[in-house]
ROKOL-549000 format. One record per residue (C-alpha): y, z, x; residue in three letters. Coordinates in steps of 0.2 Angstrom, whole numbers, padded with zeros to 4 digits, always signed. Layout:
BEGIN
YZXala;...
***
This chain:
BEGIN
+0216-0229-0170met;+0220-0224-0187gly;+0218-0205-0195arg;+0215-0197-0211ala;+0217-0181-0216ala;+0201-0176-0224ala;+0187-0189-0227pro;+0176-0192-0237gly;+0183-0180-0252gly;+0199-0180-0262ser;+0199-0161-0264gly;+0208-0160-0247gly;+0201-0143-0243gly;+0196-0137-0226ala;+0178-0139-0222pro;+0167-0125-0226arg;+0161-0119-0205trp;+0146-0110-0201leu;+0151-0095-0188pro;+0143-0098-0172trp;+0125-0089-0170leu;+0127-0080-0154gly;+0129-0064-0145leu;+0148-0060-0148cys;+0144-0063-0167phe;+0130-0050-0168trp;+0140-0037-0158ala;+0154-0038-0170ala;+0144-0039-0184gly;+0134-0024-0179ala;+0152-0015-0176ala;+0156-0019-0194ala;+0142-0013-0202gly;+0139+0005-0193arg;+0138+0017-0207gly;+0129+0008-0220thr;+0112+0014-0224asp;+0100-0001-0224asn;+0083+0001-0222ser;+0078-0018-0223glu;+0069-0027-0210val;+0074-0042-0204leu;+0063-0058-0198pro;+0065-0062-0181glu;+0075-0079-0187ser;+0084-0082-0202ile;+0073-0091-0215pro;+0079-0108-0221ser;+0078-0118-0237ala;+0075-0137-0237pro;+0093-0142-0234gly;+0103-0127-0233thr;+0113-0133-0219leu;+0113-0149-0210pro;+0104-0150-0194his;+0109-0165-0180phe;+0093-0175-0176ile;+0104-0183-0164glu;+0121-0179-0156glu;+0132-0190-0147pro;+0131-0191-0128asp;+0144-0192-0116asp;+0148-0209-0110ala;+0159-0220-0099tyr;+0168-0237-0102ile;+0164-0250-0091ile;+0179-0263-0086lys;+0185-0268-0106ser;+0168-0267-0115asn;+0169-0253-0130pro;+0156-0239-0129ile;+0146-0234-0148ala;+0144-0216-0152leu;+0131-0211-0164arg;+0124-0195-0174cys;+0111-0192-0184lys;+0107-0178-0198ala;+0098-0172-0212arg;+0100-0166-0225pro;+0117-0174-0226ala;+0127-0180-0239met;+0143-0186-0228gln;+0144-0186-0208ile;+0163-0191-0201phe;+0169-0191-0183phe;+0182-0180-0176lys;+0190-0185-0159cys;+0203-0176-0150asn;+0205-0165-0165gly;+0208-0178-0177glu;+0198-0187-0189trp;+0193-0204-0187val;+0196-0217-0202his;+0182-0219-0213gln;+0183-0238-0212asn;+0180-0237-0193glu;+0162-0228-0198his;+0146-0238-0199val;+0133-0226-0209ser;+0114-0230-0212glu;+0106-0220-0225glu;+0085-0216-0225ser;+0073-0204-0232leu;+0063-0193-0220asp;+0045-0195-0227glu;+0040-0179-0221ser;+0053-0167-0227ser;+0057-0178-0241gly;+0076-0174-0235leu;+0090-0188-0235lys;+0093-0192-0216val;+0111-0203-0212arg;+0116-0210-0197glu;+0133-0214-0191val;+0138-0225-0178phe;+0159-0227-0171ile;+0168-0238-0159asn;+0178-0232-0143val;+0188-0243-0134thr;+0197-0245-0117arg;+0214-0244-0124gln;+0210-0229-0135gln;+0205-0217-0119val;+0220-0225-0110glu;+0232-0222-0124asp;+0228-0203-0127phe;+0237-0191-0115his;+0230-0172-0115gly;+0225-0157-0107pro;+0205-0163-0106glu;+0196-0178-0108asp;+0195-0190-0122tyr;+0181-0181-0133trp;+0173-0184-0150cys;+0161-0173-0161gln;+0153-0176-0178cys;+0154-0165-0192val;+0140-0166-0205ala;+0142-0160-0224trp;+0128-0153-0235ser;+0127-0145-0252his;+0130-0127-0245leu;+0142-0131-0230gly;+0143-0141-0213thr;+0140-0141-0195ser;+0145-0148-0180lys;+0138-0158-0166ser;+0141-0155-0146arg;+0156-0163-0142lys;+0156-0179-0131ala;+0167-0183-0119ser;+0172-0204-0115val;+0177-0207-0099arg;+0184-0223-0090ile;+0172-0228-0075ala;+0178-0234-0060tyr;+0174-0233-0041leu;+0187-0238-0027arg;+0183-0247-0011lys;+0189-0237+0001asn;+0177-0221+0010phe;+0187-0206+0011glu;+0177-0203+0029gln;+0165-0217+0036asp;+0150-0211+0048pro;+0155-0210+0067gln;+0143-0217+0080gly;+0136-0204+0092arg;+0127-0204+0110glu;+0115-0188+0107val;+0101-0179+0122pro;+0083-0179+0118ile;+0079-0164+0104glu;+0098-0162+0101gly;+0106-0160+0081met;+0114-0176+0074ile;+0125-0175+0061val;+0134-0190+0054leu;+0148-0186+0040his;+0152-0197+0024cys;+0163-0195+0010arg;+0162-0208-0002pro;+0175-0217-0010pro;+0182-0209-0027glu;+0175-0213-0044gly;+0170-0209-0061val;+0156-0204-0062pro;+0153-0196-0046ala;+0146-0209-0034ala;+0127-0206-0028glu;+0125-0208-0008val;+0110-0217+0000glu;+0108-0219+0019trp;+0102-0234+0027leu;+0094-0234+0045lys;+0095-0252+0051asn;+0096-0258+0033glu;+0080-0250+0027glu;+0084-0234+0015pro;+0081-0217+0023ile;+0068-0205+0013asp;+0071-0187+0017ser;+0056-0182+0007glu;+0044-0190+0018gln;+0052-0182+0036asp;+0055-0166+0037glu;+0067-0168+0051asn;+0081-0178+0042ile;+0091-0170+0027asp;+0102-0180+0017thr;+0106-0166+0004arg;+0120-0158+0014ala;+0136-0163+0005asp;+0132-0182+0007his;+0130-0180+0025asn;+0115-0185+0036leu;+0106-0171+0047ile;+0095-0174+0062ile;+0088-0158+0067arg;+0079-0163+0081gln;+0084-0181+0088ala;+0069-0192+0095arg;+0070-0208+0102leu;+0063-0217+0087ser;+0080-0211+0078asp;+0091-0224+0089ser;+0098-0235+0077gly;+0112-0241+0065asn;+0116-0231+0050tyr;+0126-0234+0035thr;+0131-0224+0019cys;+0129-0232+0003met;+0139-0226-0011ala;+0135-0233-0030ala;+0139-0226-0046asn;+0138-0236-0064ile;+0153-0249-0060val;+0149-0254-0043ala;+0141-0250-0025lys;+0151-0249-0009arg;+0144-0248+0008arg;+0154-0238+0024ser;+0156-0246+0043leu;+0138-0245+0052ser;+0137-0229+0065ala;+0126-0232+0080thr;+0117-0218+0086val;+0111-0218+0104val;+0096-0205+0108val;+0095-0203+0127tyr;+0085-0194+0140val;+0089-0187+0155asn;+0078-0188+0169gly;+0070-0174+0177gly;+0061-0171+0193trp;+0042-0168+0194ser;+0032-0155+0202ser;+0034-0156+0222trp;+0018-0162+0231thr;+0009-0150+0243glu;+0016-0151+0260trp;+0007-0163+0272ser;-0002-0161+0287ala;+0008-0160+0304cys;+0009-0177+0310asn;+0002-0172+0329val;-0013-0163+0333arg;-0004-0153+0347cys;+0014-0148+0350gly;+0028-0153+0339arg;+0028-0163+0325gly;+0035-0165+0307trp;+0028-0162+0288gln;+0035-0170+0272lys;+0033-0167+0252arg;+0040-0179+0239ser;+0043-0177+0220arg;+0048-0193+0206thr;+0061-0192+0193cys;+0047-0195+0179thr;+0047-0179+0170asn;+0054-0187+0161pro;+0060-0205+0166ala;+0078-0207+0159pro;+0079-0218+0145leu;+0095-0227+0135asn;+0107-0222+0147gly;+0101-0204+0153gly;+0106-0197+0169ala;+0095-0200+0184phe;+0089-0185+0193cys;+0100-0176+0205glu;+0095-0170+0222gly;+0084-0176+0235met;+0066-0186+0231ser;+0058-0181+0248val;+0060-0166+0260gln;+0055-0165+0276lys;+0052-0149+0289ile;+0047-0147+0308thr;+0030-0142+0312cys;+0024-0132+0327thr;+0002-0138+0330ser;-0003-0126+0343leu;-0017-0132+0357cys;-0034-0126+0356pro;-0040-0115+0370val;-0058-0112+0371asp;-0065-0093+0378gly;-0072-0090+0394ser;-0082-0075+0400trp;-0076-0060+0411glu;-0086-0055+0426val;-0101-0045+0422trp;-0098-0025+0422ser;-0109-0012+0432glu;-0127-0009+0428trp;-0126+0009+0415ser;-0137+0024+0419val;-0156+0022+0415cys;-0159+0027+0398ser;-0173+0037+0389pro;-0182+0023+0385glu;-0182+0018+0404cys;-0168+0004+0402glu;-0151-0001+0408his;-0137-0014+0403leu;-0122-0023+0408arg;-0108-0032+0397ile;-0095-0046+0397arg;-0083-0051+0387glu;-0077-0068+0381cys;-0057-0064+0387thr;-0054-0076+0401ala;-0047-0082+0391pro;-0049-0077+0373ala;-0053-0093+0362pro;-0036-0097+0352arg;-0029-0111+0339asn;-0048-0116+0334gly;-0054-0116+0354gly;-0073-0113+0356lys;-0082-0097+0359phe;-0089-0094+0375cys;-0105-0099+0376glu;-0121-0089+0383gly;-0126-0069+0381leu;-0114-0054+0379ser;-0124-0041+0387gln;-0140-0041+0398glu;-0155-0026+0400ser;-0169-0025+0410glu;-0181-0010+0417asn;-0173+0002+0428cys;-0189+0011+0435thr;-0198-0004+0442asp;-0213-0002+0426gly;-0216+0015+0433leu;-0210+0023+0416cys;-0229+0028+0409ile;-0227+0046+0398leu;-0213+0048+0387asp;-0205+0034+0396lys;-0200+0046+0409lys;-0207+0041+0428pro;-0222+0050+0435leu;-0211+0057+0448his;-0200+0068+0438glu;-0217+0073+0428ile;-0222+0092+0431lys;-0230+0104+0420pro;-0219+0121+0425gln;-0204+0112+0418ser;-0213+0107+0402ile;-0220+0125+0398glu;-0202+0134+0401ser;-0193+0120+0390ala;-0203+0127+0376ser;-0199+0143+0378asp;-0180+0141+0378ile;-0182+0132+0364ala;-0191+0145+0354leu;-0180+0161+0360tyr;-0164+0150+0356ser;-0171+0146+0337gly;-0175+0165+0333leu;-0157+0170+0339gly;-0149+0157+0327ala;-0159+0163+0315ala;-0153+0182+0316val;-0135+0176+0316val;-0135+0164+0301ala;-0144+0179+0291val;-0129+0194+0296ala;-0115+0181+0292val;-0125+0176+0275leu;-0125+0195+0270val;-0107+0197+0274ile;-0101+0181+0265gly;-0111+0189+0250val;-0103+0206+0249thr;-0085+0199+0251leu;-0088+0186+0238tyr;-0094+0198+0226arg;-0079+0211+0227arg;-0067+0196+0226ser;-0076+0189+0209gln;-0075+0206+0204ser;-0057+0209+0204asp;-0052+0192+0197tyr;-0065+0194+0183gly;-0055+0208+0176val;-0037+0199+0177asp;-0043+0183+0171val;-0058+0183+0162ile;-0060+0199+0152asp;-0042+0195+0147ser;-0045+0178+0142ser;-0060+0186+0132ala;-0051+0199+0121leu;-0035+0193+0118thr;-0039+0171+0119gly;-0022+0170+0126asn;-0028+0159+0139ser;-0010+0150+0143leu;-0001+0165+0146leu;-0008+0170+0163leu;+0002+0176+0177asn;+0009+0162+0187ser;+0011+0170+0203ala;-0011+0172+0201met;-0022+0157+0212gln;-0030+0147+0203pro;-0049+0146+0204asp;-0051+0129+0213leu;-0072+0128+0209thr;-0072+0120+0195val;-0082+0104+0187ser;-0068+0094+0177arg;-0052+0092+0173thr;-0046+0086+0155tyr;-0026+0082+0151ser;-0020+0071+0138gly;-0004+0066+0127pro;+0009+0076+0117ile;+0003+0070+0100cys;-0014+0062+0095leu;-0012+0048+0084gln;-0027+0035+0087asp;-0043+0044+0082pro;-0050+0029+0095leu;-0041+0034+0109asp;-0045+0055+0111lys;-0057+0065+0103glu;-0049+0077+0091leu;-0043+0091+0099met;-0044+0110+0090thr;-0040+0125+0097glu;-0055+0136+0089ser;-0067+0124+0101ser;-0054+0122+0114leu;-0051+0139+0119phe;-0066+0150+0114asn;-0069+0164+0125pro;-0083+0160+0133leu;-0086+0170+0150ser;-0088+0156+0160asp;-0072+0147+0156ile;-0057+0147+0170lys;-0040+0139+0164val;-0028+0133+0177lys;-0012+0132+0173val;+0000+0118+0179gln;+0016+0116+0181ser;+0027+0107+0166ser;+0033+0090+0168phe;+0050+0084+0159met;+0052+0072+0146val;+0068+0065+0140ser;+0074+0077+0129leu;+0064+0093+0132gly;+0050+0100+0141val;+0032+0098+0136ser;+0016+0107+0143glu;+0001+0100+0152arg;-0011+0111+0151ala;-0030+0106+0163glu;-0045+0114+0156tyr;-0060+0118+0169his;-0075+0123+0163gly;-0094+0119+0160lys;-0098+0105+0150asn;-0114+0097+0151his;-0112+0082+0138ser;-0097+0077+0150arg;-0086+0075+0133thr;-0071+0080+0127phe;-0073+0096+0118pro;-0068+0093+0099his;-0072+0105+0083gly;-0079+0101+0066asn;-0063+0106+0056asn;-0057+0089+0051his;-0044+0096+0036ser;-0025+0105+0040phe;-0034+0121+0045ser;-0026+0136+0051thr;-0026+0142+0071met;-0037+0153+0078his;-0028+0168+0077pro;-0028+0173+0096arg;-0021+0157+0100asn;-0004+0152+0104lys;-0005+0133+0110thr;+0003+0118+0100pro;-0006+0113+0085tyr;-0010+0095+0087ile;-0018+0086+0071gln;-0025+0068+0070asn;-0022+0063+0052leu;-0037+0051+0051ser;-0047+0067+0048ser;-0040+0072+0032leu;-0051+0065+0017pro;-0041+0051+0009thr;-0043+0043-0007arg;-0047+0024-0005thr;-0037+0016-0020glu;-0024+0022-0034leu;-0027+0013-0051arg;-0020+0011-0068thr;-0025+0002-0084thr;-0019-0005-0100gly;-0022-0016-0113val;-0009-0028-0116phe;-0007-0043-0131gly;+0006-0056-0136his;+0021-0043-0137leu;+0018-0041-0117gly;+0024-0023-0108gly;+0025-0014-0093arg;+0011-0005-0082leu;+0019+0008-0070val;+0009+0015-0056met;+0018+0033-0055pro;+0026+0038-0040asn;+0023+0024-0030thr;+0036+0012-0034gly;+0022-0002-0040val;+0024-0009-0057ser;+0019-0027-0066leu;+0029-0033-0081leu;+0020-0044-0092ile;+0032-0055-0103pro;+0035-0058-0121his;+0021-0072-0126gly;+0013-0073-0109ala;-0003-0070-0120ile;-0008-0082-0132pro;-0008-0074-0149glu;-0024-0064-0156glu;-0029-0062-0138asn;-0029-0046-0128ser;-0032-0041-0110trp;-0037-0026-0102glu;-0026-0027-0086ile;-0028-0016-0071tyr;-0017-0012-0055met;-0022-0003-0039ser;-0015+0002-0021ile;-0026+0000-0006asn;-0023+0018+0002gln;-0038+0015+0015gly;-0039+0007+0032glu;-0028-0009+0026pro;-0039-0026+0027ser;-0023-0034+0033leu;-0024-0036+0051gln;-0008-0041+0058ser;-0007-0054+0071asp;+0007-0054+0088gly;+0022-0045+0082ser;+0017-0044+0064glu;+0020-0028+0055val;+0013-0024+0037leu;+0028-0018+0028leu;+0021-0015+0009ser;+0007-0008+0002pro;-0009-0019-0002glu;-0008-0021-0022val;-0021-0026-0033thr;-0020-0033-0050cys;-0031-0041-0062gly;-0042-0048-0070pro;-0041-0061-0057pro;-0049-0075-0071asp;-0034-0071-0084met;-0021-0085-0087ile;-0004-0082-0092val;+0008-0095-0099thr;+0024-0088-0092thr;+0026-0081-0075pro;+0023-0061-0073phe;+0034-0050-0061ala;+0026-0039-0050leu;+0036-0026-0040thr;+0031-0020-0023ile;+0041-0008-0011pro;+0042-0012+0006his;+0050-0001+0022cys;+0061-0016+0030ala;+0079-0015+0032asp;+0086-0030+0026val;+0105-0028+0028ser;+0104-0040+0042ser;+0096-0056+0046glu;+0082-0050+0057his;+0066-0052+0049trp;+0055-0065+0042asn;+0046-0059+0026ile;+0032-0066+0022his;+0021-0064+0005leu;+0003-0064+0008lys;-0012-0065-0005lys;-0030-0060-0002arg;-0043-0075-0005thr;-0058-0070-0012gln;-0068-0074+0005gln;-0057-0058+0010gly;-0045-0067+0021lys;-0027-0066+0020trp;-0016-0083+0017glu;+0002-0085+0019glu;+0010-0089-0001val;+0027-0091+0006met;+0042-0084+0014ser;+0055-0075+0006val;+0068-0087+0011glu;+0058-0102+0005asp;+0061-0115-0006glu;+0044-0115-0018ser;+0040-0118-0036thr;+0023-0111-0036ser;+0030-0091-0035cys;+0047-0083-0034tyr;+0052-0068-0021cys;+0068-0057-0023leu;+0070-0045-0009leu;+0080-0030-0015asp;+0084-0015-0002pro;+0068-0004-0007phe;+0056-0017-0015ala;+0051-0035-0017cys;+0051-0043-0036his;+0038-0058-0036val;+0034-0068-0050leu;+0018-0075-0051leu;+0007-0084-0061asp;-0010-0081-0055ser;-0017-0062-0052phe;-0023-0057-0035gly;-0020-0044-0021thr;-0003-0046-0011tyr;+0006-0038+0002ala;+0021-0041+0012leu;+0023-0043+0031thr;+0037-0046+0042gly;+0039-0054+0060glu;+0054-0045+0069pro;+0066-0059+0073ile;+0076-0048+0086thr;+0075-0031+0094asp;+0088-0026+0080cys;+0075-0029+0067ala;+0074-0010+0059val;+0059-0002+0048lys;+0065+0014+0036gln;+0055+0028+0039leu;+0055+0044+0029lys;+0054+0059+0041val;+0049+0077+0030ala;+0043+0094+0036val;+0029+0104+0027phe;+0026+0122+0032gly;+0011+0134+0028cys;+0004+0151+0035met;-0008+0152+0047ser;-0025+0163+0045cys;-0014+0174+0058asn;-0002+0182+0049ser;+0012+0181+0061leu;+0009+0163+0065asp;+0017+0149+0056tyr;+0013+0130+0058asn;+0026+0116+0056leu;+0020+0100+0051arg;+0032+0084+0053val;+0027+0067+0048tyr;+0037+0050+0050cys;+0029+0038+0037val;+0035+0022+0032asp;+0047+0023+0017asn;+0038+0018+0003thr;+0033+0029-0010pro;+0016+0026-0010cys;+0016+0030+0008ala;+0023+0048+0005phe;+0013+0051-0010gln;-0001+0050+0000glu;+0006+0064+0012val;+0011+0074-0003val;-0006+0074-0010ser;-0016+0079+0005asp;-0002+0093+0009glu;-0005+0100-0011arg;-0022+0101-0006his;-0019+0111+0010gln;-0007+0124+0002gly;+0009+0115+0011gly;+0026+0117+0006gln;+0038+0105+0008leu;+0055+0113+0017leu;+0068+0103+0017glu;+0072+0085+0006glu;+0065+0070+0014pro;+0077+0058+0026lys;+0077+0041+0030leu;+0077+0035+0050leu;+0081+0019+0054his;+0068+0015+0066phe;+0072-0001+0078gln;+0060-0014+0086gly;+0069-0011+0104asn;+0052-0002+0111thr;+0061+0015+0113phe;+0048+0028+0108ser;+0051+0042+0095leu;+0054+0061+0100gln;+0051+0076+0089ile;+0058+0093+0095ser;+0061+0112+0087val;+0079+0117+0089leu;+0089+0135+0086asp;+0075+0146+0084ile;+0080+0163+0081pro;+0077+0173+0098pro;+0071+0189+0094phe;+0064+0186+0077leu;+0053+0170+0081trp;+0045+0162+0098arg;+0036+0146+0102ile;+0024+0140+0115lys;+0034+0137+0131pro;+0036+0117+0135phe;+0031+0114+0119thr;+0047+0112+0108ala;+0049+0094+0110cys;+0036+0079+0108gln;+0036+0061+0111glu;+0029+0046+0102val;+0024+0030+0109pro;+0034+0017+0102phe;+0017+0007+0095ser;+0011+0021+0086arg;+0027+0022+0075val;+0030+0003+0075trp;+0014+0001+0066cys;+0013+0018+0056ser;+0005+0010+0040asn;-0011+0012+0047arg;-0009+0030+0044gln;+0003+0043+0042pro;+0010+0050+0059leu;+0014+0068+0062his;+0015+0081+0074cys;+0014+0098+0071ala;+0022+0115+0080phe;+0016+0133+0079ser;+0029+0148+0077leu;+0024+0165+0081glu;+0033+0179+0072arg;+0037+0196+0083tyr;+0033+0208+0069thr;+0028+0207+0050pro;+0043+0211+0044thr;+0052+0195+0047thr;+0051+0184+0032thr;+0063+0172+0034gln;+0063+0156+0047leu;+0077+0145+0051ser;+0078+0132+0062cys;+0080+0113+0065lys;+0070+0099+0069ile;+0077+0084+0078cys;+0068+0067+0075ile;+0076+0055+0085arg;+0072+0037+0094gln;+0078+0033+0111leu;+0093+0025+0110lys;+0093+0024+0092gly;+0096+0033+0075his;+0094+0052+0074glu;+0091+0063+0059gln;+0090+0081+0059ile;+0080+0093+0045leu;+0088+0109+0043gln;+0073+0123+0039val;+0078+0138+0030gln;+0064+0144+0019thr;+0055+0161+0016ser;+0036+0162+0024ile;+0032+0174+0008leu;+0024+0164-0007glu;+0033+0173-0020ser;+0052+0170-0013glu;+0049+0151-0008arg;+0060+0138-0016glu;+0050+0122-0022ala;+0058+0106-0018ile;+0053+0091-0029thr;+0041+0079-0020phe;+0046+0066-0033phe;+0056+0062-0050ala;+0046+0061-0063gln;+0054+0045-0072glu;+0039+0034-0071asp;+0027+0046-0073ser;+0025+0050-0090thr;+0019+0033-0097phe;+0010+0023-0085pro;+0008+0008-0098ala;+0019+0002-0112gln;+0017-0011-0122thr;+0028-0021-0135gly;+0047-0022-0137pro;+0049-0002-0129lys;+0043-0008-0112ala;+0060-0020-0112phe;+0076-0016-0109lys;+0084-0031-0118ile;+0079-0029-0138pro;+0071-0046-0142tyr;+0084-0051-0153ser;+0097-0053-0141ile;+0085-0059-0128arg;+0080-0074-0140gln;+0099-0079-0143arg;+0104-0078-0123ile;+0089-0091-0120cys;+0093-0101-0134ala;+0111-0103-0129thr;+0108-0104-0111phe;+0093-0116-0108asp;+0105-0129-0118thr;+0112-0141-0106pro;+0131-0143-0104asn;+0144-0153-0100ala;+0148-0142-0084lys;+0132-0141-0079gly;+0116-0132-0083lys;+0122-0114-0090asp;+0105-0105-0084trp;+0110-0109-0067gln;+0127-0099-0071met;+0118-0085-0077leu;+0106-0083-0063ala;+0123-0083-0051gln;+0130-0070-0061lys;+0115-0060-0059asn;+0115-0063-0039ser;+0101-0076-0040ile;+0109-0088-0029asn;+0095-0096-0021arg;+0079-0107-0025asn;+0084-0111-0042leu;+0073-0127-0043ser;+0058-0115-0046tyr;+0068-0108-0064phe;+0070-0126-0069ala;+0052-0131-0067thr;+0050-0116-0081gln;+0051-0122-0100ser;+0063-0108-0103ser;+0072-0104-0086pro;+0083-0091-0095ser;+0069-0081-0100ala;+0061-0080-0084val;+0079-0075-0075ile;+0080-0061-0088leu;+0060-0055-0084asn;+0065-0053-0068leu;+0082-0045-0072trp;+0069-0033-0082glu;+0059-0032-0067ala;+0074-0026-0056arg;+0082-0014-0068his;+0065-0003-0076gln;+0073+0011-0070his;+0093+0010-0075asp;+0091-0003-0088gly;+0109-0007-0084asp;+0116-0019-0099leu;+0131-0016-0093asp;+0131-0028-0080ser;+0121-0041-0088leu;+0135-0040-0103ala;+0148-0041-0090cys;+0139-0057-0082ala;+0139-0064-0099leu;+0158-0061-0101glu;+0161-0071-0085glu;+0155-0086-0091ile;+0162-0084-0109gly;+0148-0082-0118arg;+0150-0063-0123thr;+0164-0051-0126his;+0155-0036-0130thr;+0145-0023-0119lys;+0125-0022-0123leu;+0126-0004-0119ser;+0134-0001-0135asn;+0122-0009-0145ile;+0106-0002-0152ser;+0091-0014-0156glu;+0093-0005-0175ser;+0112-0010-0175gln;+0108-0027-0170leu;+0095-0030-0185asp;+0107-0023-0196glu;+0120-0036-0189ala;+0108-0048-0193asp;+0105-0042-0211phe;+0123-0040-0216asn;+0126-0060-0209tyr;+0113-0067-0219ser;+0120-0058-0235arg;+0138-0062-0232gln;+0133-0081-0229asn;+0121-0081-0243gly;+0106-0083-0233leu;
***
């Protein structure tokens, strides 16, 4: 092909080039423009006068030469005085161009369209490091514009497959993988699978997958999957057909259940009985193996012959009874009936009159009745009764006297001491307990569920009443320490567990030293955290301070000239999402609204969670509450979906949504190695008794909003955070949690014996999102001069993780060192609107979107942008958006709302060859200044 040095002009000078409007230029322009004070404000885009530069209406497309047929490349631009093609860096001769000129009726500008033909010989003669390419260059009065480069390649498809599928025999429900590597070709061949000469549609059958590198995968083989499979490869040149692979799905036979044993085949004596089974569960098919083993089993049996019963001889007659009767009996034991034999027939006893009918008075015979004997009998009975009464009165007097004496001694030692000191659990262990008690109560060490037990408070449980007896039993061991189990005996007319009326973090009774155990459900809690903001077309960010929950409204999501009051709230009451089975609530319930608001671009909702996602042991779902109050699953975090997108970070989940509502994250543990992250913290405060000090240990889900609820309640109760909270990895292995106090100074402080360790069941910790879980300990100092407390709190899961909280504090208010509850970085401005709410300047954002939304010969550039920002899954969601790059940047804004790490974004752009300057060194004002300097230098 002929070439011209400078087509279309006699001057022969170099064409006038317009620099690329990209991120790198603006960075360079900003660097060059530093130091100039320019107060003019530029618009978001450069204004263009009619005919300023040529604009391509149509650019040349990539093309393939089939056989020897030449292909045509064309481009169209306006306004354009001349358009020429440049191929492989050399100008195409003017004579090889076919040019057409027209007038655009709407703008009145001149439109020029140019064609060239490229032959197979031209492509074959070219030898270079890259494919044969051509590009349009258009001239106007003010400069030139270049089109995209279009590559031209010779299309072909070889005959032989690199790998043909191989036939297989697989058992039913087994996995089938048929490999297919199509022949080499340009463009790359598309693969289609046939089964018995019929195309396979994997979209209609979820059990079949044909997307994995041209392979055919059948996840669970069925009988209907047997057949001949063929791999078809095709491109624009030809079609190729692989060898057929025969797949046979067979079924191995299985035994049915055994029948019941048959009856013994003989009625009396030795015989046999049998049972059977069939090879029909399932029956063998397609060459499957027949069942191994016996289909019939026989065993011997012995049927005992029946023996009928027979009577023994009658016994002797009994003595005559007061009723003037005597009797005799016989038994059916000669022999007794056996093996189903008949029982003896007839009566087993007989009775008859023993006086021959002479029984007339009190059923006594007349010859035995004497008046003198009746009189003497009455006298004897009278005297015997009086003597017995005298003896009983004497014994009663002596017993009462001894009882009063013993009660007087016992009352001085026990009851009065308890009433004066209230230390009813520190009784002498050698003292014998009172066993005349009404009821015994015993309960767990830590009470969590208010439905299990009534709340135990010290003021009601140990009131110094005179009729209460306390029995101290021996302690019982737990895994890491000893806990005390006291049984309380007393009069309780209502027959219910005693409880007090104080339902807050009240201090203990000054005279009681028993462990303080408090159920957090009694605390006054707020039902909802809420924040609002008014947002318009510029978008913004809504943050719930100190909760980790935020909402990002992108620029343009709300139509122009419209504004909405958007709210966001967190449910702090009892969760409305009731978990089913092993499912666990991993996040707060977050509501954003109004629900009837419609956005044109997905917004980003950030929800914190407490799951350890470093390993694949969770199946995490996003759920939404319907208007009827029911919860429905939106998607699994690992699913591919085009309706919404979930990006799971170690401590939060960023969700792209297009509708407002109430959302929450739930998790289903796949293995026992699934881990929840718990935040453990210890608070302290003085009791009403100046010598007592209370330690309260909390284990809550590691979400900021859960810990904020604890902090708010402790502030209200005057609690002090004694140590920085720590993370505890709690495994779903069903082992309980133990909390113990260690290393208490022995001569300064003391804790109640057998109460230094408390154990919490696994289920209460694993589902602790219902309410914060805590245990409390009460320490006593020996003297008021002790003002420092030093000890350790050990929280550990049996066969799991352990954390140590080091307590080193002063119990005096004036000497305490405050420990910050939360960082205050997000609590100053809950609602930010406009450009200040975003980390990426708007002008930079526009240019990134314009660059990466444009298709490229190497693939879609926004996919590279997603991958470089660690977004590697569910890319089909972004493909459905009008601007995939904008949605990716919105997700970046949600992930980096605190750090604003523009360096990482700049590095990602550098890696794909789009920028060479760190964004973090460029302020928005400098970018605007670069826009202005560029416009002045180019006469715009």
